C-alpha positions in Angstrom: 0.1 0.2 0.1 1.4 3.2 -0.6 0.8 6.4 2.0 -2.2 7.7 0.2 -4.0 3.9 0.7 -2.5 4.0 4.5 -4.2 6.9 5.1 -7.6 6.1 3.8 -7.5 2.6 5.4 -6.8 4.6 8.6 -9.2 7.0 8.6 -11.2 3.7 8.4 -10.0 2.5 11.4 -7.8 0.1 10.3 -5.3 -0.5 13.0 -2.6 -2.0 11.1 -2.9 0.6 8.4 -2.4 3.1 11.1 0.2 1.4 12.5 2.5 1.2 9.4 2.4 5.4 9.1 3.5 5.0 12.4 6.5 2.7 11.3 7.1 4.8 8.5 7.3 7.8 10.5 8.2 7.2 13.7 12.3 7.8 13.4 11.4 11.2 11.9 9.5 12.2 14.5 11.8 11.3 17.0 14.3 13.2 15.0 12.3 16.2 15.5 12.2 15.3 19.3 15.8 15.1 19.6 16.5 18.0 17.6 14.1 20.9 19.9 13.3 18.5 23.7 17.2 16.6 23.4 16.3 13.6 25.4 13.8 15.0 28.1 10.6 13.4 27.6 11.2 12.1 23.9 8.8 9.4 24.1 5.9 10.9 25.6 6.5 13.3 22.9 5.8 10.5 20.3 3.2 9.2 21.7 1.6 12.0 21.9 2.0 13.3 18.2 1.0 10.0 16.9 -2.1 10.1 19.3 -3.1 13.5 18.2 -2.0 12.4 14.6 -4.6 9.4 14.8 -7.2 11.2 16.7 -7.2 13.9 13.9 -6.4 12.1 10.6 -9.9 13.2 9.2 -8.7 17.0 9.2 -5.6 15.8 7.3 -6.5 17.0 3.7 -3.8 15.7 1.6 -2.6 19.2 0.5 0.9 18.4 1.8 2.7 15.2 2.4 1.7 13.1 5.5 5.0 13.9 7.3 4.8 17.8 6.5 1.7 17.4 8.6 2.8 15.2 11.2 6.1 17.4 11.5 3.9 20.4 12.5 2.1 18.4 15.0 5.7 17.3 16.6 7.0 20.8 16.6 4.0 21.9 18.3 4.0 19.1 20.8 7.6 19.7 21.8 6.8 23.2 22.0 4.1 22.3 25.0 6.4 20.1 26.4 9.1 22.9 27.0 6.0 25.3 28.0 4.8 22.5 30.8 7.9 21.9 31.5 9.5 24.9 33.1 11.0 24.4 35.9 12.5 26.7 38.4 16.1 25.4 37.6 15.3 26.3 34.3 14.6 29.8 34.7 17.0 32.3 35.5 15.0 35.3 37.2 15.6 38.7 38.5 14.1 41.8 39.5 14.3 45.0 37.3 13.9 48.6 39.2 12.2 51.1 36.5 11.9 54.3 37.8 8.3 56.1 36.5 8.9 59.0 38.1 10.5 60.8 41.3 8.3 59.6 43.8 7.5 56.3 42.3 10.3 53.0 42.0 8.1 50.5 40.4 9.6 46.4 40.4 9.3 44.7 37.2 9.7 40.4 37.5 11.9 39.5 34.5 12.7 35.7 33.7 14.8 33.9 31.1 13.9 30.6 30.2 17.1 28.7 29.2 15.2 25.9 27.6 13.5 27.7 25.0 16.1 30.0 24.2 17.6 27.5 21.2 14.4 26.5 20.0 14.2 29.3 17.2 17.9 28.5 15.8 16.8 24.5 15.9 13.2 25.4 14.2 15.3 27.2 11.1 16.5 24.0 10.4 13.3 23.0 8.4 13.2 26.3 6.5 16.9 25.3 5.5 15.9 21.7 4.4 13.2 23.5 2.2 15.8 25.2 0.5 17.2 21.3 -0.9 16.1 19.0 -4.1 14.0 16.2 -2.5 16.7 13.8 -3.6 19.1 16.0 -1.3 16.8 15.8 1.2 16.1 12.4 1.2 19.3 11.4 1.5 20.2 13.9 4.4 16.9 12.3 6.1 18.0 9.0 5.2 21.5 9.5 7.0 21.1 11.6 10.1 17.3 11.4 11.2 17.2 7.5 9.9 20.7 6.4 10.8 21.0 4.6 7.8 24.6 3.6 6.6 25.8 4.9 3.3 25.6 1.5 1.5 22.2 1.1 2.4 21.2 4.2 1.4 22.7 3.6 -2.1 20.9 0.4 -2.7 17.5 1.6 -1.4 18.0 4.7 -4.1 19.7 2.6 -6.8 22.8 4.8 -6.9 26.1 4.3 -5.6 28.0 5.1 -2.4 30.2 7.5 -3.7 27.3 9.5 -5.3 25.9 9.3 -1.8 28.9 10.7 -0.1 28.8 13.0 -2.7 25.9 14.6 -2.3 26.1 14.5 1.8 29.1 16.6 1.0 27.2 18.7 -0.9 24.2 18.8 1.4 26.3 19.8 4.4 28.3 22.5 2.7 25.1 24.3 1.1 23.2 24.3 4.5 26.2 25.7 6.4 26.5 28.8 3.9 23.0 29.1 3.8 22.9 29.2 7.6 25.4 31.9 7.4 24.0 34.2 5.6 20.6 34.0 7.6 
């Protein structure tokens, strides 16, 4: 079954079809979670992402790839976990004096969430990956998100190991250069 058929079957309640969608995308969702959450609450985020995807499968219109749709769900779940998980040890707080006029002193409580500081940079990755050609992105995802060896990538895509290595080198250089410009 292709992905469209799996989605249609899962909408009709076929648990095996949804299990196959899960199997196809769990590595990618885990990689998203690792990039945003590191290792904290990663399993919970994955479970919540797929549970939400299952519940809202009828809202998937098919205007984009399933992977794009589940990426948005996963990122939103990660951000919710970060918001909920703020603990006193992760937040630096201090009082800032503000002088409104000569007779009244006011204080403002300011805080800085050290967990959320790097999220914007990590989310830029999706924008950068969007600049790649589909084959380049697929090779990069297979190598770094699915942790497949170069030989297996080459066999899967019907190309040579040298072509995979060259593509990875070029893609990393393109992403590095694009990141420097932004």
